[in-house]
C-alpha positions in Angstrom: 0.0 0.0 0.0 3.0 2.3 0.5 3.6 2.5 -3.2 0.0 3.5 -3.8 0.3 6.3 -1.4 3.6 7.4 -3.0 2.0 7.5 -6.4 -1.0 9.5 -5.0 1.4 12.0 -3.4 3.3 12.3 -6.7 0.1 12.9 -8.6 -0.8 15.6 -6.1 2.6 17.3 -6.3 2.3 17.3 -10.2 -1.1 18.8 -10.1 -2.9 15.8 -11.6 -5.1 15.7 -8.6 -5.8 18.2 -5.8 -6.4 16.0 -2.8 -7.3 12.4 -2.1 -8.9 10.2 0.5 -8.9 6.5 1.1 -12.4 4.9 1.4 -14.0 1.5 1.6 -12.8 -1.5 3.6 -9.2 -0.2 3.7 -10.4 3.0 5.4 -12.4 1.0 8.0 -9.2 -0.7 9.1 -8.0 2.6 10.6 -11.1 2.9 12.8 -12.5 -0.6 13.4 -11.8 -4.3 13.4 -9.8 -5.4 10.3 -11.9 -6.8 7.4 -10.9 -8.6 4.3 -10.7 -6.3 1.3 -9.2 -6.9 -2.1 -8.9 -3.3 -3.3 -8.2 0.3 -2.2 -10.9 2.8 -2.9 -9.5 6.2 -3.6 -11.5 9.4 -3.9 -9.8 12.4 -5.6 -10.5 16.0 -6.3 -9.4 16.9 -9.8 -8.0 20.3 -10.7 -10.5 22.9 -11.9 -11.0 23.0 -15.7 -12.8 25.2 -18.2 -13.9 22.0 -20.1 -17.4 20.6 -19.8 -16.2 17.0 -20.1 -13.7 15.6 -17.6 -10.8 14.0 -19.4 -8.9 11.3 -17.4 -6.2 10.7 -20.0 -3.5 12.5 -17.9 -4.2 10.1 -15.0 -4.0 7.0 -17.4 -0.8 8.4 -18.9 0.7 8.9 -15.5 0.2 5.2 -14.5 1.1 3.8 -17.9 4.4 5.7 -18.0 5.3 3.9 -14.7 4.4 0.5 -16.1 1.1 0.0 -14.3 -1.8 -1.6 -16.1 -5.6 -1.5 -15.7 -7.3 -4.8 -15.0 -11.0 -4.4 -15.7 -12.2 -1.5 -13.5 -9.1 -1.5 -11.3 -5.5 -0.3 -11.6 -3.0 -2.8 -10.3 -0.2 -1.3 -8.3 2.3 -3.6 -6.7 -0.4 -6.3 -6.2 -3.0 -3.9 -4.9 -6.2 -3.2 -6.9 -7.0 0.5 -6.8 
């Protein structure tokens, strides 16, 4: 999970996202009894834009340049589904 957080911090410093939060079962582990989860849910604020349509290409490019692949609806980062 450390690599996922490093990537999120890098995306934030590059301005690809403004802020992020971890949700779902992974977030529950910080406040309650551990539960089995197979993914990390991430919520992000994207930078403001003048466009009417949100384009996620810069985010896809960021991960592909680092060798990460999408697997269905998830991005696989060091064995974690994000």
